[in-house]
N, C-alpha and C positions, 0 to 999 in steps of 0.2 A: 113617242115615236107615232108620227102621224101617217096619215093615209091619204095618195093621191089617187083618185078615181075617176078615170076615163071611159065613157061610155057605159058606166055600169059594169063592163067588164073586165079592163084591166085596172087590177088593184096592186099599189105599189107603196112600200112603207118607206118614208123618209123621216129623219130627226125634223120636230116640229120647227126647229131654227131654220133648216133647208126649206121647209115647207111653207113657209111664212114669207121667205124670200122669192122661192118660185111661185106664190099666189098675187104677188107684186108686180112681179116682171109679167105674166101671162094677162094680167087683169090690164095692165098698161097696154098691150101688145093689141088686147079685142078691144079695149075701149077706143083705139084708132083705125079700127075693121083691119086688121092685119094678120093673116091667117102665119103659120108657119111651123117648122118641125120640132118636136121634143124628143131626144133621145136619151135614155137611162141604162145602165146597167140592172140585168135583173139580178133576182135575188139568188145565192149560190142553189137554193134547193131545187129551184127549176132550170138550174144551167148557168154556166158564167157568159153567157152572152147579153145582147143587150137587147133592147126593145125602142123603135119608134113610131111616135103617134104623130099626127097630124091636127094639130089646135087650130080650129076654126070657130067663128061666134053661134054657130050652131050646134057644136059640141056638148054633150053632158060633163061638167067638169064638177067634182065633189071633193072639197080639201078638208078630210078629218083630223083635227086637233085632239090629241090624248089629253095636253095640258091646259090648265084653265086661265094662263096667261099669254098674252100676246107677247112673243119675243121681241126684243129690242130690233129694229132694222138698221142693217150697215149699207149705208149709201154706196159704199166702193163698191159690194157685193153686186149692188142691183146694178149698176151701171156695169158692171163685167159679164154678168148675166144676162143684161140686154145686149151687150156688144156679140154676145154668141148667138143669140136669138136672131139678129141682124146679119147674121152670117149664113153662108151656103151652107155651113153644116147645122145649123138651128140650133136651138138651144140646148143645152147641155151643163150640166153641173160643173163648177171650176171650184178649186178651193178658196175659200173666205180670205179677200186681203184682210190687210189692217186697215181699220176706220180711219179715214183721213179727215184733219180737222181744217177748217176753212181760215184762210189768210189774218183774219182776226184774230182767231183764236190762238195762232202758231207766234204772232206777233205778241201779244199778252203773254206767253211763256215764255218768249226770249228775254223779256222787259222787265 
């Protein structure tokens, strides 16, 4: 279980796999100079609500991973998360889709 820390005050637990994908998406958007909102469900211990933060280039972000290995990255999930980040509702976690193979890999398996 990893931790996303925003501005030193908001600390949210995420599975390391989820956190790794969030880090890729957030980093890509910030490298392009894009600001956006990020919404997530609150821990049941503080209620069943949700929190939204504004991610921008001057925000203090910390990604704390508890596992020692980098989880494998699912490109299809990255694309789905980027799609939400580019929408009016902002970045939010969506279920992980199956990883897509490229046409060459699909062709090899078919023949």
